[in-house]
SEBA-106531 format. One record per residue: residue number from 1; residue in three letters; chain; y, x, z of N, C-alpha, C in turn. Coordinates in pm, 1 decimal, decimal comma, padded with zeros to 6 digits. Example, Ala and Ser with C-alpha at 12.3 -4.5 7.8 and 13.67 -1.06 7.14 Angstrom:
2
+-----+------+-----+----------+----------+----------+----------+----------+----------+----------+----------+----------+
: seq : type : mol :  n_north :   n_east :     n_up : ca_north :  ca_east :    ca_up :  c_north :   c_east :     c_up :
+-----+------+-----+----------+----------+----------+----------+----------+----------+----------+----------+----------+
:   1 :  ALA :   A : -00569,0 :  01319,0 :  00780,0 : -00450,0 :  01230,0 :  00780,0 : -00330,0 :  01320,0 :  00780,0 :
:   2 :  SER :   A : -00225,0 :  01285,0 :  00708,0 : -00106,0 :  01367,0 :  00714,0 :  00003,0 :  01290,0 :  00787,0 :
+-----+------+-----+----------+----------+----------+----------+----------+----------+----------+----------+----------+
# end
This chain:
158
+-----+------+-----+----------+----------+----------+----------+----------+----------+----------+----------+----------+
: seq : type : mol :  n_north :   n_east :     n_up : ca_north :  ca_east :    ca_up :  c_north :   c_east :     c_up :
+-----+------+-----+----------+----------+----------+----------+----------+----------+----------+----------+----------+
:   1 :  MET :   A : -02934,6 :  05104,5 :  00032,8 : -02963,7 :  04958,7 :  00047,5 : -02935,2 :  04908,7 :  00187,6 :
:   2 :  ARG :   A : -02947,8 :  04989,8 :  00289,1 : -02908,5 :  04950,9 :  00427,9 : -02759,5 :  04921,5 :  00434,6 :
:   3 :  SER :   A : -02670,2 :  04999,9 :  00366,7 : -02530,0 :  04976,3 :  00371,7 : -02489,1 :  04851,9 :  00301,4 :
:   4 :  ALA :   A : -02557,7 :  04818,4 :  00192,3 : -02535,5 :  04698,0 :  00116,6 : -02566,4 :  04577,4 :  00202,2 :
:   5 :  LEU :   A : -02686,1 :  04581,9 :  00275,6 : -02722,6 :  04470,6 :  00363,0 : -02627,0 :  04455,6 :  00477,0 :
:   6 :  ALA :   A : -02575,4 :  04567,1 :  00532,5 : -02482,7 :  04563,6 :  00642,8 : -02346,5 :  04503,6 :  00589,2 :
:   7 :  THR :   A : -02305,4 :  04537,5 :  00474,8 : -02182,1 :  04484,1 :  00414,1 : -02192,5 :  04333,3 :  00400,2 :
:   8 :  ILE :   A : -02309,8 :  04282,3 :  00340,0 : -02331,5 :  04140,3 :  00331,4 : -02333,2 :  04064,3 :  00462,1 :
:   9 :  LEU :   A : -02402,1 :  04132,1 :  00559,3 : -02402,9 :  04065,3 :  00694,9 : -02268,2 :  04061,4 :  00755,6 :
:  10 :  ALA :   A : -02199,0 :  04172,9 :  00745,0 : -02057,3 :  04170,0 :  00797,7 : -01972,1 :  04061,5 :  00740,0 :
:  11 :  GLY :   A : -01983,1 :  04053,2 :  00603,1 : -01905,0 :  03946,0 :  00525,1 : -01945,7 :  03814,8 :  00573,8 :
:  12 :  ALA :   A : -02069,0 :  03785,7 :  00589,4 : -02116,7 :  03655,3 :  00634,1 : -02070,6 :  03617,3 :  00779,4 :
:  13 :  LEU :   A : -02070,6 :  03718,4 :  00863,2 : -02024,8 :  03698,9 :  00997,7 : -01871,8 :  03674,9 :  00995,2 :
:  14 :  ALA :   A : -01798,6 :  03745,6 :  00924,5 : -01654,4 :  03727,4 :  00916,5 : -01619,6 :  03591,4 :  00854,8 :
:  15 :  SER :   A : -01693,4 :  03542,6 :  00757,0 : -01668,9 :  03406,0 :  00699,9 : -01702,0 :  03303,5 :  00803,2 :
:  16 :  ALA :   A : -01807,9 :  03323,0 :  00885,3 : -01842,1 :  03222,9 :  00989,7 : -01737,1 :  03218,2 :  01098,3 :
:  17 :  MET :   A : -01664,9 :  03328,7 :  01112,6 : -01564,5 :  03330,4 :  01220,0 : -01427,2 :  03270,2 :  01181,7 :
:  18 :  VAL :   A : -01415,3 :  03251,0 :  01052,1 : -01281,6 :  03196,5 :  00993,9 : -01264,8 :  03049,8 :  01046,0 :
:  19 :  ALA :   A : -01145,1 :  03014,1 :  01078,7 : -01120,8 :  02877,4 :  01124,7 : -01160,0 :  02771,5 :  01023,0 :
:  20 :  THR :   A : -01203,4 :  02657,3 :  01060,1 : -01246,2 :  02553,8 :  00970,9 : -01120,0 :  02492,5 :  00909,1 :
:  21 :  PRO :   A : -01128,7 :  02437,3 :  00789,4 : -01004,8 :  02376,1 :  00732,3 : -00935,3 :  02278,8 :  00824,7 :
:  22 :  ALA :   A : -01008,7 :  02192,1 :  00899,1 : -00954,7 :  02100,0 :  00993,0 : -00870,1 :  02173,2 :  01093,9 :
:  23 :  ALA :   A : -00928,2 :  02277,1 :  01153,3 : -00857,9 :  02346,8 :  01257,7 : -00733,7 :  02419,5 :  01194,4 :
:  24 :  ALA :   A : -00752,6 :  02471,4 :  01066,6 : -00637,5 :  02535,1 :  01004,6 : -00527,5 :  02432,8 :  00978,7 :
:  25 :  ALA :   A : -00562,8 :  02316,4 :  00932,4 : -00457,9 :  02214,2 :  00912,1 : -00388,7 :  02175,3 :  01033,7 :
:  26 :  GLU :   A : -00468,6 :  02162,8 :  01147,5 : -00408,0 :  02127,6 :  01273,7 : -00321,6 :  02234,2 :  01329,4 :
:  27 :  THR :   A : -00346,6 :  02350,6 :  01307,7 : -00273,2 :  02464,0 :  01366,8 : -00162,8 :  02511,0 :  01268,7 :
:  28 :  GLY :   A : -00154,1 :  02460,4 :  01141,9 : -00058,0 :  02494,3 :  01054,3 : -00080,7 :  02626,1 :  00973,1 :
:  29 :  GLN :   A : -00211,1 :  02680,2 :  00990,4 : -00239,2 :  02803,6 :  00920,6 : -00244,6 :  02765,2 :  00774,6 :
:  30 :  SER :   A : -00160,8 :  02832,3 :  00691,4 : -00161,5 :  02800,5 :  00549,1 : -00248,1 :  02895,6 :  00466,4 :
:  31 :  ASP :   A : -00299,9 :  03001,9 :  00535,2 : -00379,0 :  03094,9 :  00456,7 : -00526,1 :  03055,2 :  00433,7 :
:  32 :  ALA :   A : -00573,2 :  02961,8 :  00521,2 : -00704,7 :  02907,9 :  00507,3 : -00710,0 :  02801,3 :  00402,6 :
:  33 :  PRO :   A : -00809,0 :  02809,4 :  00310,8 : -00820,4 :  02705,0 :  00208,1 : -00858,5 :  02569,2 :  00273,5 :
:  34 :  CYS :   A : -00800,8 :  02464,5 :  00217,1 : -00831,6 :  02327,4 :  00258,2 : -00947,3 :  02277,1 :  00177,9 :
:  35 :  THR :   A : -01053,4 :  02231,5 :  00245,5 : -01163,3 :  02168,5 :  00177,3 : -01184,4 :  02026,3 :  00218,7 :
:  36 :  MET :   A : -01094,3 :  01972,8 :  00303,6 : -01108,2 :  01832,0 :  00336,3 : -01053,1 :  01742,3 :  00232,2 :
:  37 :  SER :   A : -01125,0 :  01631,2 :  00213,4 : -01069,7 :  01532,7 :  00116,3 : -00959,4 :  01461,7 :  00177,5 :
:  38 :  ALA :   A : -00869,9 :  01386,2 :  00094,4 : -00760,7 :  01311,2 :  00143,7 : -00818,7 :  01197,7 :  00244,6 :
:  39 :  ARG :   A : -00932,9 :  01149,8 :  00213,0 : -00990,6 :  01046,2 :  00303,7 : -01022,8 :  01110,1 :  00449,6 :
:  40 :  GLU :   A : -01075,2 :  01230,0 :  00444,3 : -01106,4 :  01296,6 :  00569,3 : -00976,9 :  01331,4 :  00654,2 :
:  41 :  VAL :   A : -00869,0 :  01361,4 :  00582,7 : -00741,9 :  01384,8 :  00657,9 : -00697,9 :  01251,1 :  00719,7 :
:  42 :  LEU :   A : -00703,9 :  01138,4 :  00641,3 : -00665,9 :  01009,6 :  00707,3 : -00764,2 :  00967,6 :  00808,2 :
:  43 :  ASP :   A : -00883,3 :  00999,4 :  00800,5 : -00979,6 :  00971,3 :  00911,3 : -00938,4 :  01039,5 :  01040,4 :
:  44 :  GLU :   A : -00874,5 :  01152,0 :  01030,4 : -00818,7 :  01226,3 :  01149,5 : -00688,1 :  01159,5 :  01191,6 :
:  45 :  PHE :   A : -00600,6 :  01125,8 :  01095,1 : -00464,3 :  01076,6 :  01120,8 : -00472,7 :  00929,4 :  01186,1 :
:  46 :  ILE :   A : -00549,6 :  00848,7 :  01130,6 : -00556,4 :  00709,5 :  01164,4 : -00576,0 :  00680,0 :  01321,4 :
:  47 :  PRO :   A : -00667,6 :  00746,0 :  01378,9 : -00684,1 :  00712,4 :  01530,4 : -00567,3 :  00756,8 :  01607,3 :
:  48 :  LEU :   A : -00511,0 :  00872,4 :  01573,5 : -00387,6 :  00908,8 :  01644,7 : -00270,5 :  00824,8 :  01633,8 :
:  49 :  PHE :   A : -00250,4 :  00786,3 :  01505,0 : -00130,4 :  00703,8 :  01470,1 : -00153,5 :  00560,1 :  01498,2 :
:  50 :  PHE :   A : -00242,6 :  00501,2 :  01426,3 : -00257,4 :  00358,7 :  01436,9 : -00321,0 :  00301,2 :  01565,9 :
:  51 :  GLU :   A : -00419,0 :  00373,8 :  01619,9 : -00480,1 :  00332,3 :  01741,5 : -00422,2 :  00382,9 :  01862,2 :
:  52 :  GLN :   A : -00387,0 :  00511,2 :  01881,3 : -00336,1 :  00569,4 :  01996,4 : -00180,7 :  00556,1 :  01990,4 :
:  53 :  ARG :   A : -00120,2 :  00534,5 :  01882,4 :  00017,1 :  00513,2 :  01859,3 :  00089,8 :  00645,0 :  01904,7 :
:  54 :  ASN :   A :  00036,8 :  00760,1 :  01875,4 :  00088,2 :  00887,7 :  01908,4 :  00148,9 :  00950,4 :  01784,7 :
:  55 :  ALA :   A :  00258,1 :  00899,4 :  01746,2 :  00323,2 :  00950,1 :  01615,2 :  00350,8 :  01099,6 :  01626,9 :
:  56 :  LYS :   A :  00401,0 :  01142,3 :  01739,0 :  00434,7 :  01284,4 :  01748,9 :  00306,5 :  01377,8 :  01716,5 :
:  57 :  VAL :   A :  00197,6 :  01354,1 :  01783,6 :  00085,0 :  01437,0 :  01755,0 :  00025,1 :  01416,2 :  01613,8 :
:  58 :  ALA :   A :  00018,3 :  01289,2 :  01577,9 : -00030,6 :  01254,0 :  01438,9 :  00044,9 :  01330,7 :  01328,3 :
:  59 :  PHE :   A :  00178,7 :  01319,6 :  01344,8 :  00261,0 :  01374,7 :  01236,8 :  00266,6 :  01532,1 :  01246,9 :
:  60 :  ASP :   A :  00273,4 :  01582,1 :  01368,3 :  00270,4 :  01728,2 :  01380,1 :  00152,0 :  01796,5 :  01324,9 :
:  61 :  ARG :   A :  00029,1 :  01728,5 :  01342,9 : -00096,4 :  01781,5 :  01294,4 : -00116,1 :  01763,8 :  01146,4 :
:  62 :  TRP :   A : -00085,4 :  01634,2 :  01098,6 : -00136,6 :  01594,0 :  00969,9 : -00031,1 :  01567,2 :  00862,9 :
:  63 :  VAL :   A :  00099,6 :  01582,8 :  00895,5 :  00196,6 :  01544,6 :  00799,8 :  00281,1 :  01673,3 :  00766,1 :
:  64 :  HIS :   A :  00306,6 :  01691,1 :  00642,7 :  00394,1 :  01805,2 :  00598,3 :  00535,9 :  01800,3 :  00647,5 :
:  65 :  PRO :   A :  00607,1 :  01897,2 :  00678,3 :  00747,8 :  01891,2 :  00724,0 :  00841,3 :  01828,5 :  00615,4 :
:  66 :  ASP :   A :  00806,7 :  01841,8 :  00488,4 :  00889,2 :  01793,6 :  00384,1 :  00842,5 :  01655,6 :  00330,9 :
:  67 :  TYR :   A :  00767,3 :  01583,4 :  00424,9 :  00712,9 :  01450,7 :  00394,0 :  00820,9 :  01354,6 :  00326,8 :
:  68 :  ILE :   A :  00773,1 :  01291,1 :  00213,7 :  00850,9 :  01204,2 :  00137,8 :  00820,0 :  01059,4 :  00176,2 :
:  69 :  ASN :   A :  00923,1 :  00988,0 :  00223,2 :  00895,7 :  00840,3 :  00262,0 :  00971,5 :  00756,7 :  00164,9 :
:  70 :  HIS :   A :  00894,5 :  00660,0 :  00098,9 :  00955,4 :  00574,8 :  00000,5 :  00998,4 :  00439,8 :  00062,1 :
:  71 :  ASN :   A :  00976,6 :  00420,8 :  00191,0 :  01024,6 :  00298,5 :  00260,0 :  01184,3 :  00304,6 :  00255,4 :
:  72 :  PRO :   A :  01244,6 :  00206,5 :  00200,5 :  01396,3 :  00206,2 :  00193,8 :  01470,8 :  00201,6 :  00319,0 :
:  73 :  PHE :   A :  01395,4 :  00172,8 :  00423,5 :  01460,6 :  00156,5 :  00557,4 :  01426,8 :  00274,8 :  00646,4 :
:  74 :  ALA :   A :  01364,1 :  00376,5 :  00603,0 :  01319,5 :  00490,2 :  00673,0 :  01368,9 :  00616,2 :  00608,1 :
:  75 :  ALA :   A :  01415,2 :  00712,3 :  00691,5 :  01465,5 :  00846,0 :  00634,0 :  01336,8 :  00925,1 :  00593,2 :
:  76 :  THR :   A :  01362,5 :  01022,4 :  00510,7 :  01249,5 :  01107,3 :  00464,9 :  01238,8 :  01224,4 :  00555,3 :
:  77 :  GLY :   A :  01122,3 :  01290,9 :  00560,7 :  01102,2 :  01405,0 :  00646,8 :  01025,7 :  01372,4 :  00761,0 :
:  78 :  ARG :   A :  00933,0 :  01468,1 :  00804,6 :  00844,2 :  01450,4 :  00918,2 :  00919,5 :  01422,3 :  01043,9 :
:  79 :  ASP :   A :  01027,1 :  01509,7 :  01072,9 :  01099,5 :  01500,9 :  01199,0 :  01175,0 :  01360,0 :  01209,6 :
:  80 :  ALA :   A :  01222,8 :  01315,5 :  01089,2 :  01289,3 :  01183,7 :  01092,3 :  01191,3 :  01070,8 :  01125,7 :
:  81 :  ALA :   A :  01071,2 :  01080,5 :  01066,8 :  00966,3 :  00981,1 :  01094,6 :  00929,0 :  00982,2 :  01243,9 :
:  82 :  VAL :   A :  00910,7 :  01096,8 :  01303,5 :  00868,7 :  01100,4 :  01436,4 :  00983,8 :  01056,1 :  01528,3 :
:  83 :  GLY :   A :  01107,3 :  01091,1 :  01492,7 :  01219,9 :  01056,7 :  01560,7 :  01242,5 :  00899,1 :  01568,1 :
:  84 :  PHE :   A :  01194,2 :  00834,3 :  01470,9 :  01193,9 :  00684,5 :  01463,6 :  01075,3 :  00621,5 :  01530,8 :
:  85 :  LEU :   A :  00957,9 :  00666,8 :  01488,2 :  00829,6 :  00596,8 :  01522,3 :  00795,0 :  00619,4 :  01667,5 :
:  86 :  GLN :   A :  00802,9 :  00741,2 :  01722,4 :  00757,9 :  00755,8 :  01858,0 :  00843,3 :  00677,5 :  01959,4 :
:  87 :  PRO :   A :  00974,4 :  00675,0 :  01950,6 :  01055,7 :  00592,7 :  02047,1 :  01023,4 :  00441,8 :  02022,2 :
:  88 :  PHE :   A :  00989,5 :  00402,1 :  01901,4 :  00951,6 :  00262,3 :  01881,1 :  00819,0 :  00236,2 :  01957,0 :
:  89 :  PHE :   A :  00718,4 :  00318,1 :  01939,8 :  00597,7 :  00301,6 :  02012,6 :  00612,0 :  00302,1 :  02164,7 :
:  90 :  ASP :   A :  00698,4 :  00401,1 :  02206,3 :  00712,5 :  00403,3 :  02354,9 :  00788,5 :  00282,0 :  02410,0 :
:  91 :  ALA :   A :  00883,5 :  00228,2 :  02335,9 :  00965,2 :  00116,9 :  02375,9 :  00879,2 : -00021,7 :  02355,5 :
:  92 :  ASN :   A :  00776,5 : -00020,9 :  02274,8 :  00698,8 : -00140,3 :  02247,6 :  00547,4 : -00118,3 :  02274,5 :
:  93 :  PRO :   A :  00514,9 : -00102,2 :  02391,0 :  00367,8 : -00074,8 :  02426,2 :  00279,6 : -00191,4 :  02379,8 :
:  94 :  GLN :   A :  00330,5 : -00309,8 :  02355,7 :  00248,8 : -00419,6 :  02310,3 :  00223,1 : -00413,6 :  02160,3 :
:  95 :  ALA :   A :  00291,2 : -00332,9 :  02081,3 :  00274,4 : -00324,4 :  01943,1 :  00129,7 : -00281,0 :  01908,7 :
:  96 :  ARG :   A :  00062,9 : -00338,7 :  01815,8 : -00073,1 : -00300,7 :  01783,7 : -00095,0 : -00303,1 :  01630,2 :
:  97 :  TYR :   A : -00177,4 : -00212,7 :  01592,1 : -00227,4 : -00214,2 :  01449,1 : -00378,7 : -00218,0 :  01444,7 :
:  98 :  ILE :   A : -00429,7 : -00296,6 :  01360,3 : -00569,6 : -00313,5 :  01341,4 : -00604,9 : -00272,3 :  01194,3 :
:  99 :  VAL :   A : -00670,7 : -00155,8 :  01185,9 : -00701,7 : -00110,2 :  01042,0 : -00824,8 : -00195,8 :  00994,6 :
: 100 :  HIS :   A : -00807,9 : -00266,0 :  00878,6 : -00911,2 : -00345,5 :  00828,2 : -00991,2 : -00267,2 :  00722,0 :
: 101 :  ARG :   A : -00923,1 : -00194,5 :  00643,5 : -01003,8 : -00114,3 :  00540,4 : -00920,4 :  00004,0 :  00498,8 :
: 102 :  VAL :   A : -00985,3 :  00103,3 :  00456,6 : -00929,0 :  00234,1 :  00403,7 : -00990,4 :  00257,2 :  00274,9 :
: 103 :  ILE :   A : -00909,9 :  00277,8 :  00171,2 : -00955,0 :  00299,0 :  00030,8 : -00893,4 :  00429,7 : -00019,8 :
: 104 :  ALA :   A : -00979,8 :  00520,6 : -00066,8 : -00937,3 :  00652,2 : -00115,2 : -00969,7 :  00664,9 : -00261,6 :
: 105 :  ASP :   A : -00875,7 :  00727,7 : -00329,7 : -00896,0 :  00761,3 : -00467,7 : -00823,9 :  00892,6 : -00498,7 :
: 106 :  GLY :   A : -00895,0 :  01006,3 : -00504,5 : -00839,5 :  01134,5 : -00526,7 : -00751,6 :  01178,5 : -00407,6 :
: 107 :  ASP :   A : -00622,4 :  01203,3 : -00438,4 : -00528,9 :  01245,1 : -00328,1 : -00453,8 :  01131,3 : -00271,4 :
: 108 :  LEU :   A : -00495,4 :  01001,4 : -00301,3 : -00426,5 :  00885,9 : -00248,8 : -00516,4 :  00807,1 : -00152,7 :
: 109 :  VAL :   A : -00465,8 :  00762,6 : -00043,3 : -00544,0 :  00683,7 :  00052,3 : -00458,3 :  00561,9 :  00087,6 :
: 110 :  ALA :   A : -00514,1 :  00443,2 :  00075,6 : -00449,2 :  00318,9 :  00112,3 : -00511,5 :  00263,8 :  00249,3 :
: 111 :  VAL :   A : -00434,0 :  00229,5 :  00337,9 : -00478,1 :  00180,6 :  00473,3 : -00421,9 :  00033,6 :  00477,0 :
: 112 :  HIS :   A : -00513,8 : -00063,1 :  00471,3 : -00481,7 : -00198,8 :  00487,9 : -00492,8 : -00240,2 :  00635,1 :
: 113 :  ASN :   A : -00382,8 : -00271,1 :  00696,1 : -00385,5 : -00300,0 :  00837,1 : -00303,8 : -00427,5 :  00873,7 :
: 114 :  GLU :   A : -00336,5 : -00470,6 :  00990,1 : -00261,8 : -00588,8 :  01050,9 : -00179,0 : -00538,8 :  01164,8 :
: 115 :  ALA :   A : -00053,4 : -00564,4 :  01152,8 :  00047,3 : -00516,2 :  01246,4 :  00090,5 : -00639,2 :  01330,2 :
: 116 :  ARG :   A :  00094,5 : -00612,0 :  01462,7 :  00149,3 : -00713,2 :  01555,5 :  00252,1 : -00634,3 :  01636,6 :
: 117 :  PHE :   A :  00376,3 : -00668,0 :  01616,0 :  00480,7 : -00589,0 :  01681,6 :  00508,0 : -00646,6 :  01828,5 :
: 118 :  ASN :   A :  00473,7 : -00760,1 :  01849,2 :  00461,5 : -00816,3 :  01989,4 :  00357,3 : -00922,1 :  01984,8 :
: 119 :  PRO :   A :  00299,9 : -00953,7 :  02105,5 :  00185,0 : -01051,9 :  02109,5 :  00211,7 : -01186,4 :  02067,3 :
: 120 :  ASP :   A :  00347,5 : -01230,7 :  02077,1 :  00380,9 : -01374,6 :  02053,3 :  00423,4 : -01393,3 :  01901,5 :
: 121 :  ALA :   A :  00445,4 : -01287,6 :  01831,7 :  00484,7 : -01292,7 :  01691,4 :  00366,2 : -01297,2 :  01589,4 :
: 122 :  ALA :   A :  00392,2 : -01361,2 :  01479,1 :  00279,6 : -01361,7 :  01382,9 :  00255,4 : -01228,7 :  01334,1 :
: 123 :  PRO :   A :  00133,5 : -01199,5 :  01296,7 :  00102,0 : -01055,6 :  01240,3 :  00157,2 : -01041,4 :  01102,0 :
: 124 :  SER :   A :  00169,7 : -00921,3 :  01057,2 :  00213,8 : -00887,5 :  00923,9 :  00097,3 : -00814,5 :  00858,6 :
: 125 :  ALA :   A :  00072,7 : -00842,2 :  00733,9 : -00024,4 : -00757,5 :  00655,6 :  00047,3 : -00635,6 :  00592,6 :
: 126 :  VAL :   A : -00006,9 : -00524,3 :  00623,7 :  00060,8 : -00395,1 :  00578,1 : -00040,7 : -00314,6 :  00501,9 :
: 127 :  VAL :   A :  00008,8 : -00261,2 :  00386,9 : -00067,7 : -00164,3 :  00314,8 :  00020,0 : -00023,0 :  00313,9 :
: 128 :  ASP :   A : -00037,5 :  00067,7 :  00371,6 :  00029,3 :  00206,7 :  00369,4 : -00049,3 :  00290,7 :  00269,0 :
: 129 :  ILE :   A :  00021,9 :  00345,1 :  00178,5 : -00037,4 :  00445,8 :  00079,9 :  00007,9 :  00585,8 :  00113,4 :
: 130 :  PHE :   A : -00080,2 :  00672,9 :  00129,8 : -00055,0 :  00810,2 :  00170,6 : -00100,6 :  00904,8 :  00047,2 :
: 131 :  ARG :   A : -00026,1 :  01004,3 :  00021,7 : -00063,5 :  01105,6 : -00072,8 : -00090,8 :  01229,0 :  00004,2 :
: 132 :  VAL :   A : -00192,1 :  01296,8 : -00011,8 : -00238,3 :  01421,0 :  00067,4 : -00247,6 :  01536,6 : -00025,6 :
: 133 :  GLU :   A : -00201,0 :  01640,9 :  00024,7 : -00198,1 :  01779,8 : -00055,3 : -00227,2 :  01881,3 :  00046,8 :
: 134 :  ASN :   A : -00325,8 :  01961,1 :  00021,3 : -00372,1 :  02078,9 :  00104,2 : -00380,6 :  02041,6 :  00258,7 :
: 135 :  CYS :   A : -00448,8 :  01933,9 :  00285,4 : -00479,8 :  01896,4 :  00421,8 : -00358,9 :  01828,6 :  00492,7 :
: 136 :  LYS :   A : -00248,2 :  01797,8 :  00422,1 : -00136,4 :  01743,7 :  00484,7 : -00088,8 :  01614,5 :  00417,8 :
: 137 :  ILE :   A : -00043,6 :  01510,4 :  00482,4 :  00015,7 :  01392,7 :  00420,9 :  00157,7 :  01438,3 :  00372,3 :
: 138 :  VAL :   A :  00180,0 :  01421,8 :  00248,5 :  00308,8 :  01464,3 :  00186,4 :  00394,6 :  01353,6 :  00138,1 :
: 139 :  GLU :   A :  00336,3 :  01235,4 :  00123,0 :  00412,2 :  01122,1 :  00069,2 :  00352,8 :  00996,5 :  00116,9 :
: 140 :  HIS :   A :  00448,3 :  00885,1 :  00129,3 :  00407,9 :  00762,5 :  00196,2 :  00490,1 :  00647,0 :  00126,6 :
: 141 :  TRP :   A :  00408,5 :  00539,1 :  00094,9 :  00470,2 :  00411,5 :  00056,2 :  00411,1 :  00309,0 :  00143,1 :
: 142 :  ASP :   A :  00481,5 :  00191,6 :  00161,2 :  00430,3 :  00083,9 :  00233,9 :  00472,8 : -00045,6 :  00178,7 :
: 143 :  VAL :   A :  00392,4 : -00151,1 :  00194,7 :  00426,7 : -00291,1 :  00162,3 :  00396,3 : -00367,8 :  00281,0 :
: 144 :  VAL :   A :  00483,4 : -00459,8 :  00314,5 :  00469,9 : -00538,9 :  00441,1 :  00492,1 : -00686,4 :  00405,3 :
: 145 :  GLN :   A :  00395,9 : -00777,2 :  00442,4 :  00407,2 : -00914,6 :  00415,8 :  00366,2 : -00995,1 :  00544,4 :
: 146 :  PRO :   A :  00460,4 : -01081,2 :  00588,6 :  00421,2 : -01165,9 :  00706,5 :  00307,3 : -01250,7 :  00673,9 :
: 147 :  VAL :   A :  00219,6 : -01276,1 :  00770,1 :  00104,5 : -01353,6 :  00751,7 :  00156,0 : -01502,6 :  00778,6 :
: 148 :  PRO :   A :  00145,0 : -01586,8 :  00685,5 :  00205,6 : -01726,9 :  00714,7 :  00108,3 : -01800,9 :  00802,2 :
: 149 :  ALA :   A :  00176,8 : -01899,3 :  00861,2 :  00101,7 : -01995,4 :  00958,0 :  00005,8 : -02082,1 :  00874,7 :
: 150 :  LYS :   A :  00039,7 : -02117,4 :  00746,1 : -00048,2 : -02198,8 :  00669,1 : -00064,9 : -02123,1 :  00537,8 :
: 151 :  SER :   A : -00190,7 : -02143,9 :  00483,7 : -00226,2 : -02080,7 :  00361,0 : -00280,6 : -02182,7 :  00256,5 :
: 152 :  ALA :   A : -00265,4 : -02162,9 :  00136,5 : -00325,8 : -02253,3 :  00027,1 : -00476,5 : -02234,3 :  00014,1 :
: 153 :  ASN :   A : -00530,5 : -02130,2 :  00086,7 : -00686,2 : -02120,9 :  00081,3 : -00724,1 : -02076,9 :  00227,9 :
: 154 :  ASN :   A : -00854,4 : -02066,9 :  00239,3 : -00917,4 : -02027,9 :  00365,3 : -00960,9 : -01881,4 :  00370,5 :
: 155 :  ASN :   A : -00911,1 : -01797,1 :  00269,6 : -00964,3 : -01669,3 :  00258,7 : -00908,0 : -01563,9 :  00359,9 :
: 156 :  GLY :   A : -00787,7 : -01590,3 :  00409,3 : -00725,7 : -01497,6 :  00504,1 : -00671,7 : -01377,1 :  00430,3 :
: 157 :  MET :   A : -00596,5 : -01302,6 :  00506,1 : -00534,1 : -01184,2 :  00444,5 : -00608,8 : -01055,1 :  00475,8 :
: 158 :  PHE :   A : -00706,7 : -01070,6 :  00563,7 : -00783,9 : -00944,2 :  00600,4 : -00927,5 : -00968,2 :  00571,0 :
+-----+------+-----+----------+----------+----------+----------+----------+----------+----------+----------+----------+
# end
């Protein structure tokens, strides 16, 4: 009986010492099971990318190397995205994103945001859709619409 109890305790201790899924995802450990939801992954990605504008860290931690980008003006792959986005952020410190809402459905997460690429330009309404698999963003679509100066209603775009 004593050895069975020792085995159970040793197993429990070993389980407690295993890296959390978030830590595993951040360090790239693929042997740890991912228990984070797609929304939880984006909750980690959003501050790094949209608020801190740190594409390098956000993509290294949360985007799969074989990332598929459906934007016709962007190359596919994590390195290609970082290679375009980080220099853009660095060269345009005035660019800002305001996330207005995040909607999750299974492995898909939509981020509705307001993009201002410079303070004098009109904002754009942007919806980014991300597909998450095993704690990594693996696919991305986006739709961008300029916010017009005049609207047929008073509802606003955000």
